[in-house]
Each structure stands twice: as structure tokens, then as C-alpha cells.
C-alpha positions as CSV (number, residue, x, y, z in Angstrom):
1,M,-10.5,-6.2,-2.0
2,K,-9.7,-10.2,-0.7
3,R,-5.7,-11.5,-0.6
4,V,-4.5,-15.0,0.4
5,I,-1.0,-13.9,2.7
6,D,0.9,-16.8,4.4
7,G,-2.3,-19.2,3.9
8,K,-4.7,-16.2,5.5
9,V,-7.5,-14.9,3.7
10,Y,-7.3,-10.6,4.4
11,N,-11.0,-9.6,3.2
12,T,-11.8,-5.7,3.6
13,E,-15.3,-6.6,3.4
14,T,-15.0,-8.3,6.8
15,A,-12.1,-6.2,8.5
16,E,-12.8,-3.3,10.3
17,C,-11.5,0.0,8.3
18,I,-9.7,2.0,11.1
19,G,-8.8,4.8,8.8
20,D,-8.4,6.3,5.3
21,W,-5.7,8.8,3.7
22,S,-4.8,10.0,0.5
23,N,-2.1,12.4,-0.8
24,G,-4.3,14.6,-2.4
25,C,-3.7,13.8,-5.6
26,N,-6.1,13.2,-8.8
27,G,-6.5,9.8,-10.1
28,G,-4.5,10.3,-12.9
29,D,-1.5,11.9,-11.5
30,F,1.1,9.8,-11.1
31,D,2.2,10.6,-7.8
32,Q,-1.8,9.8,-6.5
33,C,-1.8,7.3,-3.4
34,S,-3.8,6.6,-1.2
35,E,-4.8,3.9,1.5
36,S,-6.7,2.2,4.0
37,L,-6.0,0.8,7.2
38,Y,-8.1,-2.7,8.1
39,K,-7.7,-4.3,11.7
40,T,-9.9,-7.8,11.1
41,K,-11.2,-9.6,14.0
42,K,-8.7,-11.5,15.2
43,G,-7.1,-8.3,15.4
44,Q,-4.1,-8.6,12.1
45,F,-3.3,-4.9,11.0
46,F,-3.2,-4.4,7.6
47,T,-3.3,-1.6,4.5
48,V,-4.8,-2.0,1.4
49,G,-3.7,1.1,-1.2
50,S,-3.3,1.9,-5.1
51,G,-0.8,4.5,-6.5
52,G,0.2,5.9,-9.5
53,A,3.4,5.4,-11.5
54,R,5.6,6.9,-8.8
55,S,4.3,5.6,-6.0
56,K,4.8,2.7,-4.1
57,Y,2.4,1.0,-5.6
58,S,3.7,1.3,-9.1
59,R,4.2,-1.9,-10.8
60,S,6.2,-3.1,-14.3
61,Y,4.1,-3.4,-17.1
62,G,6.8,-5.0,-19.3
63,A,10.4,-3.2,-20.8
64,D,10.8,0.5,-19.8
65,S,6.6,0.5,-18.7
66,V,6.0,1.6,-15.5
67,G,2.3,2.2,-14.8
68,G,0.2,2.7,-11.6
69,G,-1.1,-0.6,-9.3
70,E,-2.7,-1.6,-6.0
71,G,-1.7,-3.7,-3.3
72,M,-1.9,-5.3,0.6
73,E,0.3,-5.3,3.3
74,L,0.2,-6.8,6.8
75,L,1.0,-4.7,9.7
76,S,2.4,-5.0,13.1
77,E,0.4,-3.4,15.8
78,E,3.0,-1.1,16.2
79,D,3.5,-0.1,12.4
80,A,-0.5,0.4,12.8
81,L,-0.2,3.0,15.4
82,A,2.2,5.2,13.7
83,W,0.6,4.3,10.5
84,C,-2.6,5.6,12.4
85,E,-0.4,8.6,13.6
86,D,1.4,9.8,10.7
87,H,-1.8,9.7,8.6
88,G,-4.0,11.7,11.0
89,V,-6.4,9.1,12.7
90,D,-9.1,10.2,15.0
91,A,-7.7,10.0,18.7
92,D,-10.7,8.5,19.9
93,V,-10.6,5.7,17.3
94,I,-6.7,5.0,18.1
95,A,-7.8,4.8,21.3
96,K,-10.3,2.2,20.3
97,H,-7.6,-0.2,18.7
98,F,-4.6,0.9,20.6
99,K,-3.0,1.0,24.2
100,V,-2.4,4.4,24.1
101,Q,-2.0,6.7,27.5
102,E,-2.7,10.0,28.3
103,G,0.1,13.0,27.8
């Protein structure tokens, strides 16, 4: 996926994928949701995702009609770290991309 946000191009083919997540629902389920977290060469984090009609990716398709959709969202470094922690990204992958401390 390739999108322009605030005059800058974000492209999943040139960014590094840090992690993937899915809620486990199948593709036809209204609650289905999946996302991937990416990091650009300049260090900007963004998610790309898709989901069903009851997911955060739902879209209006006219009067009283809602369906699934997809989207891209920029994340701060703090939000990207929280995404990794919330979605079970491997600790070594997190340490590679973020400043984390030993417990």
C-alpha cells in the first residue's frame, strides 16, 4: 500500500515491517481486524490495516450502508512502542527499534 500523508509518501514496499496482528476473525466477519506496523528509513512509524464493518476500518457506503475498509495511520514512537507491547511483538524486535531498558 502506498499513500501520501501531509505531503509525504508512505509505502509498505519500502518500509520495514516490524509486526503483524490479527484478531483471529475470518475475512467475512464484521469484527475482523488486522494490522501491520511499519517503520520508514527516516524513522517514521505507521500502521496499515483492514477490517470488517464493525472494526475501526469500517467505511460508509451511502445511506445506512456500512462495510469493511482499510487504512493507514501515522504513529509517534511512543504509540508505536505501545502498539508493539499490546500486540505481542517479540522483545528482541522491540529492542532493535526502540530504546528499552532491562527490567
